[in-house]
C-alpha positions in Angstrom: -4.8 -94.0 22.4 -4.5 -93.3 18.7 -7.6 -92.2 16.9 -8.9 -94.2 13.9 -8.2 -91.3 11.6 -4.6 -91.0 12.8 -4.1 -94.7 12.5 -4.8 -94.8 8.8 -2.9 -91.6 7.8 0.3 -92.3 5.9 3.8 -91.2 6.4 5.7 -89.7 3.5 7.7 -92.9 3.1 4.5 -95.0 3.1 3.0 -92.7 0.4 6.1 -93.1 -1.8 6.1 -96.9 -1.3 2.5 -97.2 -2.1 2.9 -95.2 -5.3 6.0 -97.2 -6.4 4.5 -100.6 -5.8 1.5 -99.7 -7.8 3.7 -98.5 -10.7 2.5 -95.0 -10.7 4.5 -91.9 -11.5 4.4 -88.8 -9.2 2.6 -87.0 -12.0 -0.1 -89.7 -12.2 -0.6 -89.7 -8.4 -0.7 -85.9 -8.3 -3.4 -85.8 -10.9 -5.4 -88.4 -9.1 -5.2 -86.4 -5.9 -6.0 -83.1 -7.7 -2.8 -81.4 -6.8 0.3 -80.1 -8.7 3.2 -82.4 -9.2 5.3 -80.1 -7.0 2.6 -80.3 -4.3 2.7 -84.1 -4.5 6.5 -84.1 -4.3 6.2 -82.0 -1.1 3.9 -84.6 0.4 6.1 -87.5 -0.6 9.3 -85.7 0.5 7.9 -84.9 3.9 7.9 -81.1 3.3 4.1 -80.9 3.7 1.8 -82.9 6.0 -0.3 -85.6 4.4 -3.8 -84.6 5.2 -6.3 -87.4 5.8 -8.1 -86.7 2.5 -4.9 -87.1 0.5 -4.1 -90.3 2.3 -7.5 -91.7 1.7 -7.5 -90.6 -2.0 -4.1 -92.2 -2.6 -5.3 -95.5 -1.1 -8.5 -95.6 -3.2 -6.6 -94.6 -6.3 -4.2 -97.6 -5.9 -7.1 -99.9 -5.1 -9.0 -98.8 -8.2 -5.8 -99.0 -10.3 -5.0 -102.5 -9.3 -8.6 -103.7 -9.5 -8.7 -102.3 -13.0 -5.9 -104.5 -14.1 -2.7 -102.6 -13.4 -1.2 -105.0 -10.9 1.7 -104.4 -8.5 4.9 -106.5 -8.7 3.9 -107.9 -5.3 1.3 -110.7 -5.6 0.4 -110.3 -1.9 -0.5 -106.7 -2.3 -2.5 -107.5 -5.4 -4.5 -110.1 -3.4 -5.1 -107.7 -0.5 -6.1 -104.8 -2.8 -8.6 -107.0 -4.6 -10.0 -108.1 -1.3 -10.2 -104.4 -0.2 -11.9 -103.5 -3.5 -14.5 -106.2 -3.0 -15.1 -104.9 0.5 -15.4 -101.3 -0.9 -17.9 -102.4 -3.5 -19.9 -104.3 -0.8 -19.8 -101.2 1.4 -21.6 -98.9 -1.1 -24.6 -97.5 0.7 -27.9 -99.1 0.3 -30.5 -96.4 -0.7 -33.0 -98.2 1.5 -30.8 -97.9 4.5 -28.9 -94.6 4.4 -25.7 -94.4 6.5 -25.2 -98.2 7.0 -21.9 -98.3 5.2 -20.2 -95.4 7.0 -17.4 -97.5 8.6 -16.7 -100.0 5.8 -14.3 -97.8 3.7 -12.3 -97.3 6.8 -11.8 -101.1 6.9 -10.5 -101.0 3.4 -8.1 -98.3 4.3 -6.9 -100.2 7.3 -6.2 -103.3 5.1 -4.2 -101.3 2.6 -2.2 -99.2 5.2 -1.5 -102.3 7.2 0.0 -103.9 4.1 2.2 -100.8 3.3 3.5 -100.8 6.9 4.5 -104.5 7.0 
């Protein structure tokens, strides 16, 4: 059985597809991930493994970008990302109930990864 973390990690092809459909350059995505352009190229080219935190950061970067008004050419992905963004916003921890939103971001990631894989 695949773990939840493994099920949301991206392949190099999925990372490249996600970046392209969100109209981002490799340099922009590298900056968003806090790595060099060459480091990003290694991820996208399959030369380096895509660690969970890079996968997660890429997904949230795209969600934020589309939600901020930089839509994809794909209307379906725009709709899904906006729904994921709303779920992310709703999942922000309530200071009165610490830890209650721990699984909600995973749901947003699952929506976005599921879209990239279809």
